[in-house]
VMD Tcl script that draws the C-alpha trace (Angstrom):
set ca {
  {9.98 4.82 -34.99}
  {9.32 5.02 -31.30}
  {6.45 7.14 -30.25}
  {6.98 7.65 -26.51}
  {10.00 9.05 -24.56}
  {9.52 6.77 -21.71}
  {7.37 3.68 -20.89}
  {6.58 1.16 -18.17}
  {6.82 -2.64 -18.90}
  {5.13 -4.72 -16.25}
  {6.24 -8.29 -16.51}
  {3.71 -10.67 -14.86}
  {4.67 -13.97 -16.51}
  {6.77 -16.47 -14.45}
  {10.39 -15.82 -15.07}
  {11.12 -19.34 -16.32}
  {8.76 -19.06 -19.16}
  {9.42 -15.30 -19.80}
  {13.28 -15.70 -20.16}
  {13.01 -17.32 -23.77}
  {10.77 -14.45 -25.00}
  {12.82 -11.64 -23.52}
  {14.57 -10.64 -26.71}
  {11.23 -10.23 -28.54}
  {9.59 -8.39 -25.73}
  {12.49 -5.91 -25.52}
  {12.33 -5.45 -29.37}
  {8.60 -4.62 -29.14}
  {9.17 -2.18 -26.23}
  {11.93 -0.45 -28.23}
  {9.54 0.18 -31.13}
  {7.30 2.13 -28.76}
  {9.88 3.86 -26.37}
  {12.81 5.87 -27.64}
  {14.57 6.81 -24.32}
  {13.65 5.36 -20.97}
  {12.02 1.94 -20.34}
  {11.09 1.18 -16.77}
  {10.63 -2.42 -16.00}
  {8.63 -3.79 -13.00}
  {9.02 -7.42 -12.24}
  {5.86 -9.08 -10.87}
  {6.07 -12.84 -11.80}
  {3.03 -14.74 -11.23}
  {0.64 -11.69 -10.76}
  {-2.79 -12.52 -11.76}
  {-4.41 -9.85 -13.89}
  {-7.87 -11.54 -13.79}
  {-10.78 -10.80 -11.51}
  {-12.62 -7.81 -10.40}
  {-10.22 -6.31 -7.90}
  {-7.17 -4.05 -8.81}
  {-4.13 -6.22 -8.92}
  {-1.84 -5.59 -5.88}
  {2.01 -5.57 -6.19}
  {3.67 -8.21 -3.93}
  {7.24 -8.52 -2.72}
  {9.46 -10.70 -4.90}
  {12.33 -12.55 -3.22}
  {15.77 -11.79 -4.59}
  {16.54 -15.35 -5.64}
  {19.24 -16.50 -8.00}
  {16.49 -16.88 -10.65}
  {15.52 -13.26 -10.23}
  {19.14 -12.04 -10.19}
  {19.93 -14.11 -13.32}
  {16.85 -12.77 -15.14}
  {17.87 -9.22 -14.30}
  {21.31 -9.94 -15.80}
  {19.70 -11.39 -18.91}
  {17.40 -8.46 -19.22}
  {20.20 -5.95 -19.03}
  {22.36 -7.85 -21.57}
  {19.39 -8.23 -23.88}
  {18.65 -4.53 -23.65}
  {22.16 -3.66 -24.64}
  {21.21 -4.44 -28.23}
  {18.81 -1.50 -28.25}
  {21.37 1.42 -27.77}
  {18.75 4.16 -27.68}
  {17.00 2.54 -24.82}
  {17.91 3.37 -21.23}
  {16.38 0.28 -19.28}
  {15.85 0.66 -15.61}
  {14.55 -2.06 -13.49}
  {12.38 -0.84 -10.56}
  {13.56 -2.68 -7.43}
  {10.98 -1.37 -4.89}
  {9.31 -4.76 -4.70}
  {12.42 -6.98 -4.80}
}
mol new
graphics top color blue
foreach p $ca { graphics top sphere $p radius 0.5 }
foreach p [lrange $ca 0 end-1] q [lrange $ca 1 end] { graphics top cylinder $p $q radius 0.2 }
display resetview
């Protein structure tokens, strides 16, 4: 049973290695969120170091557009989940 009405999923892994794990990531998120899941794409962001990580622009390449398509297709399995990709940095 999901415990939160909404959630934020920040994906920092490079898209090529993230795509094969997308189904399991969405399944895990669907266990925690029961309505709206916001997704922020920040491939390659380093979360190590003393400084607060900064969001940087992501180019709207075919790889990014293809990943977004796969993300929405994979999210369709979880009917209760309203997945929204944040496009502010793309």
